[in-house]
N, CA, C and O atoms as a GROMACS GRO file, in nm:
protein
  644
    1MET      N    1  10.929  12.206  10.380
    1MET     CA    2  10.996  12.079  10.398
    1MET      C    3  11.087  12.051  10.278
    1MET      O    4  11.200  12.005  10.296
    2ARG      N    5  11.039  12.078  10.157
    2ARG     CA    6  11.123  12.056  10.039
    2ARG      C    7  11.249  12.141  10.043
    2ARG      O    8  11.358  12.094  10.011
    3LYS      N    9  11.232  12.268  10.085
    3LYS     CA   10  11.348  12.357  10.094
    3LYS      C   11  11.450  12.301  10.192
    3LYS      O   12  11.570  12.303  10.167
    4ASP      N   13  11.399  12.252  10.305
    4ASP     CA   14  11.487  12.195  10.407
    4ASP      C   15  11.563  12.074  10.352
    4ASP      O   16  11.683  12.061  10.374
    5LEU      N   17  11.493  11.987  10.280
    5LEU     CA   18  11.557  11.870  10.222
    5LEU      C   19  11.658  11.910  10.115
    5LEU      O   20  11.768  11.854  10.109
    6THR      N   21  11.622  12.005  10.032
    6THR     CA   22  11.712  12.051   9.926
    6THR      C   23  11.837  12.112   9.986
    6THR      O   24  11.949  12.087   9.940
    7ARG      N   25  11.819  12.194  10.089
    7ARG     CA   26  11.933  12.257  10.155
    7ARG      C   27  12.027  12.150  10.210
    7ARG      O   28  12.149  12.161  10.194
    8LYS      N   29  11.971  12.048  10.273
    8LYS     CA   30  12.054  11.942  10.331
    8LYS      C   31  12.124  11.863  10.221
    8LYS      O   32  12.241  11.826  10.236
    9LYS      N   33  12.055  11.836  10.112
    9LYS     CA   34  12.118  11.764  10.001
    9LYS      C   35  12.231  11.847   9.942
    9LYS      O   36  12.336  11.793   9.906
   10GLY      N   37  12.210  11.980   9.933
   10GLY     CA   38  12.313  12.069   9.882
   10GLY      C   39  12.439  12.066   9.967
   10GLY      O   40  12.548  12.093   9.918
   11ASN      N   41  12.424  12.034  10.094
   11ASN     CA   42  12.538  12.024  10.185
   11ASN      C   43  12.590  11.881  10.192
   11ASN      O   44  12.657  11.843  10.288
   12ASN      N   45  12.558  11.802  10.090
   12ASN     CA   46  12.599  11.662  10.086
   12ASN      C   47  12.546  11.583  10.206
   12ASN      O   48  12.612  11.491  10.254
   13PHE      N   49  12.428  11.618  10.255
   13PHE     CA   50  12.366  11.550  10.368
   13PHE      C   51  12.303  11.421  10.320
   13PHE      O   52  12.217  11.423  10.232
   14LYS      N   53  12.344  11.308  10.377
   14LYS     CA   54  12.283  11.179  10.343
   14LYS      C   55  12.271  11.096  10.469
   14LYS      O   56  12.365  11.085  10.547
   15HIS      N   57  12.154  11.039  10.488
   15HIS     CA   58  12.135  10.950  10.602
   15HIS      C   59  12.120  10.805  10.558
   15HIS      O   60  12.126  10.714  10.640
   16GLY      N   61  12.102  10.783  10.428
   16GLY     CA   62  12.096  10.648  10.375
   16GLY      C   63  11.964  10.576  10.400
   16GLY      O   64  11.954  10.456  10.373
   17PHE      N   65  11.863  10.645  10.450
   17PHE     CA   66  11.738  10.579  10.484
   17PHE      C   67  11.633  10.588  10.375
   17PHE      O   68  11.518  10.547  10.396
   18THR      N   69  11.668  10.640  10.260
   18THR     CA   70  11.570  10.647  10.151
   18THR      C   71  11.588  10.531  10.054
   18THR      O   72  11.521  10.525   9.950
   19LEU      N   73  11.678  10.439  10.087
   19LEU     CA   74  11.707  10.327   9.998
   19LEU      C   75  11.686  10.193  10.069
   19LEU      O   76  11.697  10.185  10.191
   20GLY      N   77  11.657  10.090   9.992
   20GLY     CA   78  11.655   9.953  10.041
   20GLY      C   79  11.564   9.928  10.160
   20GLY      O   80  11.452   9.979  10.167
   21ASN      N   81  11.615   9.846  10.253
   21ASN     CA   82  11.537   9.804  10.369
   21ASN      C   83  11.502   9.918  10.464
   21ASN      O   84  11.410   9.905  10.545
   22CYS      N   85  11.573  10.028  10.456
   22CYS     CA   86  11.548  10.143  10.545
   22CYS      C   87  11.436  10.232  10.494
   22CYS      O   88  11.384  10.317  10.567
   23ARG      N   89  11.398  10.214  10.369
   23ARG     CA   90  11.297  10.300  10.307
   23ARG      C   91  11.164  10.303  10.384
   23ARG      O   92  11.110  10.412  10.403
   24PRO      N   93  11.109  10.189  10.429
   24PRO     CA   94  10.981  10.195  10.501
   24PRO      C   95  10.988  10.283  10.626
   24PRO      O   96  10.892  10.354  10.657
   25PHE      N   97  11.099  10.279  10.698
   25PHE     CA   98  11.113  10.363  10.817
   25PHE      C   99  11.114  10.511  10.778
   25PHE      O  100  11.048  10.593  10.842
   26TYR      N  101  11.188  10.543  10.675
   26TYR     CA  102  11.192  10.682  10.627
   26TYR      C  103  11.052  10.726  10.582
   26TYR      O  104  11.012  10.839  10.607
   27ASN      N  105  10.979  10.637  10.515
   27ASN     CA  106  10.844  10.670  10.468
   27ASN      C  107  10.750  10.705  10.584
   27ASN      O  108  10.661  10.788  10.567
   28VAL      N  109  10.770  10.643  10.700
   28VAL     CA  110  10.689  10.676  10.818
   28VAL      C  111  10.710  10.823  10.851
   28VAL      O  112  10.614  10.897  10.872
   29TRP      N  113  10.835  10.865  10.857
   29TRP     CA  114  10.869  11.005  10.886
   29TRP      C  115  10.808  11.098  10.781
   29TRP      O  116  10.744  11.197  10.814
   30HIS      N  117  10.829  11.064  10.657
   30HIS     CA  118  10.782  11.146  10.547
   30HIS      C  119  10.629  11.161  10.552
   30HIS      O  120  10.577  11.272  10.537
   31SER      N  121  10.560  11.052  10.573
   31SER     CA  122  10.413  11.054  10.579
   31SER      C  123  10.361  11.135  10.697
   31SER      O  124  10.264  11.209  10.685
   32MET      N  125  10.427  11.120  10.812
   32MET     CA  126  10.389  11.199  10.930
   32MET      C  127  10.397  11.347  10.900
   32MET      O  128  10.303  11.423  10.924
   33LYS      N  129  10.510  11.388  10.846
   33LYS     CA  130  10.533  11.529  10.814
   33LYS      C  131  10.427  11.580  10.716
   33LYS      O  132  10.371  11.688  10.735
   34HIS      N  133  10.401  11.504  10.613
   34HIS     CA  134  10.304  11.546  10.511
   34HIS      C  135  10.165  11.565  10.570
   34HIS      O  136  10.104  11.670  10.551
   35ARG      N  137  10.114  11.465  10.641
   35ARG     CA  138   9.976  11.474  10.690
   35ARG      C  139   9.958  11.579  10.799
   35ARG      O  140   9.847  11.624  10.825
   36CYS      N  141  10.068  11.618  10.862
   36CYS     CA  142  10.059  11.721  10.966
   36CYS      C  143  10.091  11.862  10.916
   36CYS      O  144  10.050  11.960  10.977
   37GLU      N  145  10.164  11.872  10.805
   37GLU     CA  146  10.211  12.004  10.762
   37GLU      C  147  10.161  12.051  10.626
   37GLU      O  148  10.153  12.172  10.602
   38LEU      N  149  10.128  11.960  10.538
   38LEU     CA  150  10.087  12.001  10.403
   38LEU      C  151   9.935  12.002  10.389
   38LEU      O  152   9.870  11.897  10.395
   39LYS      N  153   9.880  12.119  10.370
   39LYS     CA  154   9.734  12.132  10.358
   39LYS      C  155   9.679  12.057  10.238
   39LYS      O  156   9.560  12.026  10.234
   40THR      N  157   9.763  12.027  10.140
   40THR     CA  158   9.718  11.954  10.022
   40THR      C  159   9.716  11.802  10.044
   40THR      O  160   9.665  11.729   9.960
   41ASP      N  161   9.771  11.755  10.155
   41ASP     CA  162   9.769  11.611  10.183
   41ASP      C  163   9.625  11.567  10.210
   41ASP      O  164   9.550  11.637  10.278
   42THR      N  165   9.587  11.452  10.155
   42THR     CA  166   9.448  11.405  10.168
   42THR      C  167   9.408  11.377  10.313
   42THR      O  168   9.289  11.374  10.344
   43ASN      N  169   9.505  11.358  10.403
   43ASN     CA  170   9.473  11.332  10.544
   43ASN      C  171   9.500  11.452  10.635
   43ASN      O  172   9.492  11.439  10.757
   44PHE      N  173   9.532  11.567  10.578
   44PHE     CA  174   9.561  11.685  10.659
   44PHE      C  175   9.448  11.718  10.756
   44PHE      O  176   9.472  11.756  10.870
   45HIS      N  177   9.324  11.703  10.709
   45HIS     CA  178   9.208  11.736  10.794
   45HIS      C  179   9.202  11.649  10.920
   45HIS      O  180   9.144  11.690  11.020
   46ARG      N  181   9.261  11.529  10.914
   46ARG     CA  182   9.260  11.439  11.030
   46ARG      C  183   9.378  11.464  11.125
   46ARG      O  184   9.377  11.416  11.238
   47TYR      N  185   9.477  11.538  11.079
   47TYR     CA  186   9.599  11.556  11.158
   47TYR      C  187   9.632  11.704  11.176
   47TYR      O  188   9.598  11.764  11.278
   48GLY      N  189   9.697  11.763  11.078
   48GLY     CA  190   9.740  11.902  11.088
   48GLY      C  191   9.628  11.999  11.118
   48GLY      O  192   9.644  12.089  11.200
   49ALA      N  193   9.514  11.982  11.054
   49ALA     CA  194   9.401  12.071  11.076
   49ALA      C  195   9.346  12.059  11.218
   49ALA      O  196   9.281  12.151  11.268
   50ARG      N  197   9.370  11.946  11.283
   50ARG     CA  198   9.327  11.926  11.422
   50ARG      C  199   9.433  11.973  11.522
   50ARG      O  200   9.414  11.962  11.643
   51GLY      N  201   9.544  12.024  11.470
   51GLY     CA  202   9.649  12.075  11.558
   51GLY      C  203   9.756  11.973  11.593
   51GLY      O  204   9.842  12.001  11.677
   52ILE      N  205   9.753  11.857  11.532
   52ILE     CA  206   9.853  11.754  11.560
   52ILE      C  207   9.982  11.788  11.486
   52ILE      O  208   9.980  11.816  11.366
   53ARG      N  209  10.092  11.786  11.558
   53ARG     CA  210  10.221  11.824  11.504
   53ARG      C  211  10.324  11.713  11.521
   53ARG      O  212  10.309  11.626  11.607
   54VAL      N  213  10.427  11.718  11.438
   54VAL     CA  214  10.543  11.631  11.454
   54VAL      C  215  10.644  11.712  11.533
   54VAL      O  216  10.694  11.814  11.485
   55LEU      N  217  10.676  11.668  11.655
   55LEU     CA  218  10.764  11.745  11.741
   55LEU      C  219  10.912  11.714  11.721
   55LEU      O  220  10.998  11.780  11.780
   56TRP      N  221  10.943  11.613  11.640
   56TRP     CA  222  11.082  11.588  11.604
   56TRP      C  223  11.123  11.696  11.505
   56TRP      O  224  11.052  11.720  11.407
   57ASN      N  225  11.235  11.761  11.528
   57ASN     CA  226  11.281  11.870  11.442
   57ASN      C  227  11.351  11.821  11.316
   57ASN      O  228  11.369  11.898  11.222
   58SER      N  229  11.391  11.696  11.314
   58SER     CA  230  11.462  11.644  11.197
   58SER      C  231  11.443  11.493  11.189
   58SER      O  232  11.402  11.428  11.285
   59PHE      N  233  11.474  11.439  11.072
   59PHE     CA  234  11.468  11.295  11.056
   59PHE      C  235  11.567  11.228  11.150
   59PHE      O  236  11.537  11.122  11.206
   60ASP      N  237  11.684  11.287  11.169
   60ASP     CA  238  11.784  11.229  11.259
   60ASP      C  239  11.732  11.216  11.402
   60ASP      O  240  11.757  11.115  11.468
   61GLU      N  241  11.660  11.317  11.451
   61GLU     CA  242  11.601  11.309  11.586
   61GLU      C  243  11.501  11.194  11.592
   61GLU      O  244  11.501  11.115  11.687
   62PHE      N  245  11.416  11.185  11.491
   62PHE     CA  246  11.318  11.077  11.484
   62PHE      C  247  11.388  10.942  11.483
   62PHE      O  248  11.351  10.852  11.558
   63LYS      N  249  11.488  10.928  11.398
   63LYS     CA  250  11.565  10.804  11.387
   63LYS      C  251  11.629  10.767  11.521
   63LYS      O  252  11.623  10.652  11.562
   64ASN      N  253  11.690  10.865  11.588
   64ASN     CA  254  11.756  10.838  11.717
   64ASN      C  255  11.658  10.791  11.823
   64ASN      O  256  11.692  10.707  11.906
   65ASP      N  257  11.537  10.843  11.820
   65ASP     CA  258  11.436  10.807  11.919
   65ASP      C  259  11.362  10.677  11.886
   65ASP      O  260  11.326  10.603  11.978
   66MET      N  261  11.339  10.649  11.758
   66MET     CA  262  11.242  10.546  11.722
   66MET      C  263  11.296  10.427  11.641
   66MET      O  264  11.227  10.326  11.630
   67TYR      N  265  11.415  10.438  11.586
   67TYR     CA  266  11.460  10.332  11.495
   67TYR      C  267  11.486  10.200  11.565
   67TYR      O  268  11.448  10.095  11.513
   68LYS      N  269  11.548  10.202  11.680
   68LYS     CA  270  11.576  10.077  11.752
   68LYS      C  271  11.446  10.003  11.787
   68LYS      O  272  11.436   9.882  11.766
   69SER      N  273  11.349  10.076  11.839
   69SER     CA  274  11.221  10.011  11.875
   69SER      C  275  11.147   9.966  11.749
   69SER      O  276  11.075   9.865  11.753
   70TYR      N  277  11.163  10.037  11.639
   70TYR     CA  278  11.104   9.997  11.510
   70TYR      C  279  11.158   9.860  11.468
   70TYR      O  280  11.082   9.771  11.430
   71LEU      N  281  11.291   9.845  11.474
   71LEU     CA  282  11.353   9.719  11.435
   71LEU      C  283  11.308   9.604  11.524
   71LEU      O  284  11.284   9.493  11.475
   72GLU      N  285  11.296   9.629  11.654
   72GLU     CA  286  11.250   9.526  11.747
   72GLU      C  287  11.108   9.485  11.716
   72GLU      O  288  11.076   9.366  11.715
   73HIS      N  289  11.020   9.582  11.692
   73HIS     CA  290  10.880   9.552  11.662
   73HIS      C  291  10.869   9.480  11.529
   73HIS      O  292  10.788   9.388  11.514
   74LYS      N  293  10.948   9.520  11.433
   74LYS     CA  294  10.944   9.462  11.299
   74LYS      C  295  10.987   9.314  11.300
   74LYS      O  296  10.940   9.236  11.218
   75LYS      N  297  11.075   9.276  11.392
   75LYS     CA  298  11.118   9.136  11.402
   75LYS      C  299  11.001   9.045  11.433
   75LYS      O  300  10.992   8.934  11.381
   76GLU      N  301  10.911   9.091  11.518
   76GLU     CA  302  10.799   9.010  11.566
   76GLU      C  303  10.672   9.028  11.485
   76GLU      O  304  10.582   8.944  11.492
   77ASN      N  305  10.663   9.135  11.408
   77ASN     CA  306  10.538   9.168  11.341
   77ASN      C  307  10.562   9.206  11.196
   77ASN      O  308  10.646   9.291  11.165
   78LYS      N  309  10.489   9.142  11.107
   78LYS     CA  310  10.503   9.172  10.965
   78LYS      C  311  10.460   9.315  10.936
   78LYS      O  312  10.527   9.387  10.862
   79TYR      N  313  10.349   9.356  10.997
   79TYR     CA  314  10.297   9.492  10.977
   79TYR      C  315  10.337   9.578  11.096
   79TYR      O  316  10.312   9.541  11.211
   80THR      N  317  10.399   9.689  11.069
   80THR     CA  318  10.440   9.782  11.174
   80THR      C  319  10.409   9.923  11.130
   80THR      O  320  10.446   9.964  11.020
   81SER      N  321  10.340   9.998  11.214
   81SER     CA  322  10.316  10.139  11.183
   81SER      C  323  10.329  10.219  11.311
   81SER      O  324  10.320  10.166  11.422
   82ILE      N  325  10.349  10.348  11.294
   82ILE     CA  326  10.362  10.434  11.412
   82ILE      C  327  10.222  10.464  11.464
   82ILE      O  328  10.128  10.486  11.387
   83ASP      N  329  10.209  10.465  11.595
   83ASP     CA  330  10.079  10.482  11.660
   83ASP      C  331  10.095  10.585  11.771
   83ASP      O  332  10.186  10.576  11.853
   84ARG      N  333  10.004  10.683  11.773
   84ARG     CA  334  10.004  10.779  11.883
   84ARG      C  335   9.922  10.721  11.997
   84ARG      O  336   9.806  10.686  11.977
   85ILE      N  337   9.979  10.711  12.114
   85ILE     CA  338   9.912  10.654  12.231
   85ILE      C  339   9.787  10.737  12.262
   85ILE      O  340   9.678  10.682  12.278
   86ASN      N  341   9.804  10.868  12.270
   86ASN     CA  342   9.690  10.958  12.283
   86ASN      C  343   9.657  11.005  12.142
   86ASN      O  344   9.734  11.079  12.081
   87VAL      N  345   9.543  10.961  12.090
   87VAL     CA  346   9.509  10.989  11.950
   87VAL      C  347   9.491  11.137  11.922
   87VAL      O  348   9.489  11.178  11.805
   88ASN      N  349   9.479  11.218  12.024
   88ASN     CA  350   9.468  11.362  12.005
   88ASN      C  351   9.599  11.435  12.030
   88ASN      O  352   9.607  11.557  12.019
   89GLY      N  353   9.704  11.359  12.064
   89GLY     CA  354   9.833  11.418  12.095
   89GLY      C  355   9.924  11.426  11.974
   89GLY      O  356   9.893  11.375  11.866
   90ASN      N  357  10.038  11.489  11.994
   90ASN     CA  358  10.137  11.508  11.888
   90ASN      C  359  10.222  11.384  11.866
   90ASN      O  360  10.222  11.291  11.946
   91TYR      N  361  10.293  11.387  11.755
   91TYR     CA  362  10.393  11.284  11.728
   91TYR      C  363  10.520  11.324  11.802
   91TYR      O  364  10.584  11.423  11.768
   92CYS      N  365  10.556  11.247  11.904
   92CYS     CA  366  10.679  11.268  11.980
   92CYS      C  367  10.714  11.137  12.049
   92CYS      O  368  10.631  11.046  12.056
   93LYS      N  369  10.835  11.128  12.099
   93LYS     CA  370  10.882  11.002  12.158
   93LYS      C  371  10.789  10.954  12.270
   93LYS      O  372  10.759  10.835  12.278
   94GLU      N  373  10.743  11.044  12.354
   94GLU     CA  374  10.659  11.007  12.468
   94GLU      C  375  10.520  10.959  12.428
   94GLU      O  376  10.455  10.887  12.504
   95ASN      N  377  10.473  10.998  12.311
   95ASN     CA  378  10.337  10.965  12.270
   95ASN      C  379  10.331  10.866  12.153
   95ASN      O  380  10.223  10.841  12.100
   96CYS      N  381  10.444  10.811  12.113
   96CYS     CA  382  10.445  10.721  11.998
   96CYS      C  383  10.498  10.583  12.033
   96CYS      O  384  10.584  10.567  12.120
   97ARG      N  385  10.446  10.486  11.963
   97ARG     CA  386  10.490  10.347  11.975
   97ARG      C  387  10.468  10.282  11.839
   97ARG      O  388  10.403  10.340  11.752
   98TRP      N  389  10.523  10.163  11.823
   98TRP     CA  390  10.501  10.086  11.701
   98TRP      C  391  10.387   9.989  11.727
   98TRP      O  392  10.379   9.929  11.834
   99ALA      N  393  10.299   9.973  11.629
   99ALA     CA  394  10.178   9.895  11.650
   99ALA      C  395  10.149   9.804  11.531
   99ALA      O  396  10.190   9.832  11.418
  100THR      N  397  10.079   9.697  11.559
  100THR     CA  398  10.028   9.610  11.455
  100THR      C  399   9.902   9.674  11.398
  100THR      O  400   9.851   9.772  11.452
  101ARG      N  401   9.851   9.618  11.289
  101ARG     CA  402   9.728   9.670  11.229
  101ARG      C  403   9.612   9.660  11.328
  101ARG      O  404   9.530   9.752  11.338
  102LYS      N  405   9.605   9.549  11.402
  102LYS     CA  406   9.497   9.531  11.500
  102LYS      C  407   9.506   9.636  11.611
  102LYS      O  408   9.406   9.694  11.650
  103GLU      N  409   9.627   9.660  11.660
  103GLU     CA  410   9.646   9.762  11.764
  103GLU      C  411   9.610   9.900  11.711
  103GLU      O  412   9.547   9.979  11.781
  104GLN      N  413   9.649   9.928  11.588
  104GLN     CA  414   9.615  10.056  11.526
  104GLN      C  415   9.464  10.074  11.517
  104GLN      O  416   9.411  10.180  11.550
  105ASN      N  417   9.397   9.970  11.472
  105ASN     CA  418   9.252   9.978  11.455
  105ASN      C  419   9.179   9.997  11.588
  105ASN      O  420   9.071  10.055  11.591
  106ARG      N  421   9.238   9.950  11.694
  106ARG     CA  422   9.174   9.961  11.826
  106ARG      C  423   9.198  10.097  11.890
  106ARG      O  424   9.127  10.135  11.983
  107ASN      N  425   9.298  10.170  11.843
  107ASN     CA  426   9.334  10.298  11.903
  107ASN      C  427   9.298  10.412  11.808
  107ASN      O  428   9.386  10.477  11.752
  108GLN      N  429   9.171  10.434  11.792
  108GLN     CA  430   9.123  10.539  11.702
  108GLN      C  431   9.022  10.626  11.774
  108GLN      O  432   8.963  10.586  11.875
  109ARG      N  433   9.004  10.747  11.722
  109ARG     CA  434   8.904  10.837  11.781
  109ARG      C  435   8.765  10.777  11.774
  109ARG      O  436   8.678  10.809  11.856
  110THR      N  437   8.743  10.690  11.676
  110THR     CA  438   8.610  10.632  11.656
  110THR      C  439   8.589  10.503  11.734
  110THR      O  440   8.482  10.442  11.725
  111SER      N  441   8.689  10.459  11.811
  111SER     CA  442   8.674  10.335  11.889
  111SER      C  443   8.558  10.349  11.987
  111SER      O  444   8.545  10.451  12.056
  112LYS      N  445   8.476  10.246  11.993
  112LYS     CA  446   8.358  10.246  12.079
  112LYS      C  447   8.379  10.156  12.200
  112LYS      O  448   8.424  10.042  12.187
  113PHE      N  449   8.348  10.207  12.318
  113PHE     CA  450   8.360  10.131  12.442
  113PHE      C  451   8.221  10.096  12.493
  113PHE      O  452   8.127  10.174  12.480
  114ILE      N  453   8.209   9.977  12.550
  114ILE     CA  454   8.083   9.930  12.607
  114ILE      C  455   8.111   9.885  12.750
  114ILE      O  456   8.205   9.811  12.776
  115THR      N  457   8.027   9.932  12.843
  115THR     CA  458   8.037   9.887  12.982
  115THR      C  459   7.924   9.788  13.008
  115THR      O  460   7.806   9.818  12.987
  116TYR      N  461   7.963   9.670  13.053
  116TYR     CA  462   7.868   9.561  13.079
  116TYR      C  463   7.913   9.492  13.206
  116TYR      O  464   8.028   9.447  13.216
  117LYS      N  465   7.822   9.482  13.304
  117LYS     CA  466   7.852   9.419  13.432
  117LYS      C  467   7.982   9.474  13.493
  117LYS      O  468   8.071   9.400  13.534
  118ASN      N  469   7.988   9.607  13.496
  118ASN     CA  470   8.101   9.682  13.555
  118ASN      C  471   8.235   9.658  13.486
  118ASN      O  472   8.340   9.684  13.546
  119GLN      N  473   8.234   9.609  13.363
  119GLN     CA  474   8.357   9.593  13.286
  119GLN      C  475   8.346   9.676  13.158
  119GLN      O  476   8.251   9.662  13.081
  120THR      N  477   8.444   9.762  13.137
  120THR     CA  478   8.446   9.844  13.016
  120THR      C  479   8.549   9.787  12.920
  120THR      O  480   8.666   9.772  12.952
  121LYS      N  481   8.500   9.754  12.800
  121LYS     CA  482   8.586   9.698  12.697
  121LYS      C  483   8.550   9.762  12.564
  121LYS      O  484   8.441   9.818  12.547
  122LEU      N  485   8.642   9.752  12.472
  122LEU     CA  486   8.613   9.796  12.336
  122LEU      C  487   8.505   9.707  12.276
  122LEU      O  488   8.492   9.590  12.309
  123PHE      N  489   8.428   9.765  12.188
  123PHE     CA  490   8.326   9.692  12.113
  123PHE      C  491   8.387   9.564  12.055
  123PHE      O  492   8.328   9.456  12.066
  124THR      N  493   8.505   9.576  11.995
  124THR     CA  494   8.571   9.460  11.932
  124THR      C  495   8.611   9.354  12.034
  124THR      O  496   8.614   9.236  12.002
  125ASP      N  497   8.642   9.396  12.157
  125ASP     CA  498   8.674   9.299  12.263
  125ASP      C  499   8.552   9.215  12.299
  125ASP      O  500   8.561   9.093  12.315
  126TRP      N  501   8.437   9.281  12.311
  126TRP     CA  502   8.314   9.207  12.343
  126TRP      C  503   8.281   9.110  12.229
  126TRP      O  504   8.238   8.997  12.254
  127VAL      N  505   8.300   9.153  12.106
  127VAL     CA  506   8.273   9.067  11.990
  127VAL      C  507   8.359   8.940  11.998
  127VAL      O  508   8.309   8.829  11.982
  128GLU      N  509   8.489   8.958  12.024
  128GLU     CA  510   8.580   8.843  12.034
  128GLU      C  511   8.545   8.754  12.153
  128GLU      O  512   8.539   8.632  12.140
  129LEU      N  513   8.522   8.816  12.267
  129LEU     CA  514   8.495   8.742  12.390
  129LEU      C  515   8.368   8.657  12.380
  129LEU      O  516   8.366   8.544  12.427
  130LEU      N  517   8.265   8.712  12.319
  130LEU     CA  518   8.136   8.643  12.312
  130LEU      C  519   8.119   8.560  12.185
  130LEU      O  520   8.022   8.484  12.172
  131GLY      N  521   8.212   8.574  12.091
  131GLY     CA  522   8.200   8.499  11.966
  131GLY      C  523   8.081   8.542  11.883
  131GLY      O  524   8.019   8.460  11.816
  132ILE      N  525   8.051   8.669  11.888
  132ILE     CA  526   7.938   8.723  11.812
  132ILE      C  527   7.993   8.804  11.696
  132ILE      O  528   8.100   8.864  11.708
  133LYS      N  529   7.923   8.807  11.586
  133LYS     CA  530   7.967   8.888  11.472
  133LYS      C  531   7.948   9.035  11.506
  133LYS      O  532   7.850   9.074  11.568
  134SER      N  533   8.045   9.117  11.463
  134SER     CA  534   8.035   9.260  11.493
  134SER      C  535   7.911   9.322  11.431
  134SER      O  536   7.850   9.412  11.489
  135ASN      N  537   7.872   9.274  11.313
  135ASN     CA  538   7.753   9.326  11.248
  135ASN      C  539   7.628   9.294  11.330
  135ASN      O  540   7.536   9.376  11.339
  136THR      N  541   7.624   9.175  11.388
  136THR     CA  542   7.509   9.136  11.471
  136THR      C  543   7.498   9.226  11.592
  136THR      O  544   7.390   9.277  11.622
  137LEU      N  545   7.609   9.246  11.662
  137LEU     CA  546   7.607   9.331  11.782
  137LEU      C  547   7.573   9.475  11.745
  137LEU      O  548   7.498   9.542  11.815
  138SER      N  549   7.629   9.522  11.636
  138SER     CA  550   7.601   9.658  11.592
  138SER      C  551   7.452   9.677  11.560
  138SER      O  552   7.392   9.778  11.599
  139MET      N  553   7.394   9.581  11.491
  139MET     CA  554   7.250   9.589  11.458
  139MET      C  555   7.165   9.589  11.585
  139MET      O  556   7.070   9.666  11.598
  140ARG      N  557   7.200   9.502  11.679
  140ARG     CA  558   7.125   9.494  11.803
  140ARG      C  559   7.127   9.627  11.878
  140ARG      O  560   7.025   9.671  11.931
  141LEU      N  561   7.244   9.689  11.882
  141LEU     CA  562   7.258   9.812  11.960
  141LEU      C  563   7.208   9.935  11.885
  141LEU      O  564   7.140  10.020  11.943
  142CYS      N  565   7.241   9.946  11.758
  142CYS     CA  566   7.211  10.068  11.683
  142CYS      C  567   7.076  10.066  11.611
  142CYS      O  568   6.997  10.160  11.624
  143LYS      N  569   7.051   9.961  11.537
  143LYS     CA  570   6.927   9.956  11.458
  143LYS      C  571   6.806   9.921  11.546
  143LYS      O  572   6.703   9.987  11.541
  144TYR      N  573   6.823   9.814  11.626
  144TYR     CA  574   6.709   9.768  11.706
  144TYR      C  575   6.700   9.834  11.843
  144TYR      O  576   6.601   9.817  11.914
  145LYS      N  577   6.804   9.909  11.879
  145LYS     CA  578   6.808   9.985  12.006
  145LYS      C  579   6.793   9.895  12.128
  145LYS      O  580   6.729   9.934  12.226
  146TRP      N  581   6.852   9.777  12.124
  146TRP     CA  582   6.848   9.687  12.239
  146TRP      C  583   6.936   9.744  12.350
  146TRP      O  584   7.028   9.821  12.324
  147SER      N  585   6.905   9.707  12.471
  147SER     CA  586   6.992   9.744  12.583
  147SER      C  587   7.123   9.666  12.568
  147SER      O  588   7.128   9.565  12.498
  148ILE      N  589   7.226   9.712  12.633
  148ILE     CA  590   7.356   9.643  12.627
  148ILE      C  591   7.342   9.503  12.683
  148ILE      O  592   7.394   9.407  12.626
  149ASP      N  593   7.272   9.489  12.796
  149ASP     CA  594   7.252   9.356  12.856
  149ASP      C  595   7.186   9.261  12.757
  149ASP      O  596   7.234   9.149  12.737
  150ARG      N  597   7.078   9.305  12.696
  150ARG     CA  598   7.006   9.218  12.603
  150ARG      C  599   7.093   9.184  12.481
  150ARG      O  600   7.097   9.070  12.436
  151ALA      N  601   7.162   9.285  12.428
  151ALA     CA  602   7.245   9.265  12.309
  151ALA      C  603   7.357   9.165  12.333
  151ALA      O  604   7.390   9.086  12.244
  152LEU      N  605   7.416   9.168  12.451
  152LEU     CA  606   7.528   9.081  12.482
  152LEU      C  607   7.486   8.944  12.536
  152LEU      O  608   7.560   8.847  12.522
  153GLU      N  609   7.368   8.937  12.596
  153GLU     CA  610   7.325   8.812  12.659
  153GLU      C  611   7.237   8.725  12.570
  153GLU      O  612   7.224   8.605  12.596
  154THR      N  613   7.178   8.780  12.466
  154THR     CA  614   7.089   8.702  12.379
  154THR      C  615   7.173   8.605  12.296
  154THR      O  616   7.267   8.645  12.228
  155PRO      N  617   7.138   8.476  12.302
  155PRO     CA  618   7.214   8.378  12.222
  155PRO      C  619   7.201   8.407  12.074
  155PRO      O  620   7.105   8.469  12.029
  156ILE      N  621   7.298   8.363  12.002
  156ILE     CA  622   7.298   8.381  11.857
  156ILE      C  623   7.218   8.268  11.796
  156ILE      O  624   7.240   8.151  11.829
  157ARG      N  625   7.126   8.302  11.709
  157ARG     CA  626   7.044   8.199  11.643
  157ARG      C  627   7.127   8.126  11.541
  157ARG      O  628   7.203   8.187  11.465
  158LYS      N  629   7.112   7.997  11.540
  158LYS     CA  630   7.182   7.912  11.441
  158LYS      C  631   7.078   7.871  11.337
  158LYS      O  632   6.972   7.817  11.370
  159TYR      N  633   7.110   7.897  11.211
  159TYR     CA  634   7.020   7.860  11.103
  159TYR      C  635   7.072   7.736  11.034
  159TYR      O  636   7.193   7.711  11.033
  160GLY      N  637   6.983   7.658  10.976
  160GLY     CA  638   7.023   7.536  10.907
  160GLY      C  639   6.999   7.414  10.994
  160GLY      O  640   6.908   7.413  11.077
  161ASN      N  641   7.079   7.312  10.975
  161ASN     CA  642   7.064   7.183  11.046
  161ASN      C  643   6.999   7.204  11.176
  161ASN      O  644   6.977   7.109  11.251
   0.00000   0.00000   0.00000
């Protein structure tokens, strides 16, 4: 990757995205490439080692596919990061979108789904819906080995007054 960048710089190649307001977008590209291609990257084991690749051949291809949607997402959301729709798939236009931190956290290999009364939702969805603390639900299911019905239907004890 360094050789490629050096070669392009030697040919007076400039895209202007390493400066100012464009820098965060360029950093997305740079970080993707590193975690998928450099074995020394601290996240390589989560990406490149699992076979996940960046299918854009150049920053310009990435910019052409993703910059407009990046700007639109950034207008509405303070935090914007690239998210792979299929967490086991490659980085490419068809499998990528811009996401908030909450959306990112919900789309992970470690996301847990619970089926209750024929409805399948993320663990975090049930927590929000029922107004229960995630730690409480986790303890009920994992430590105490309660059934899903019991864990979700048992009222929360109120201490104090």
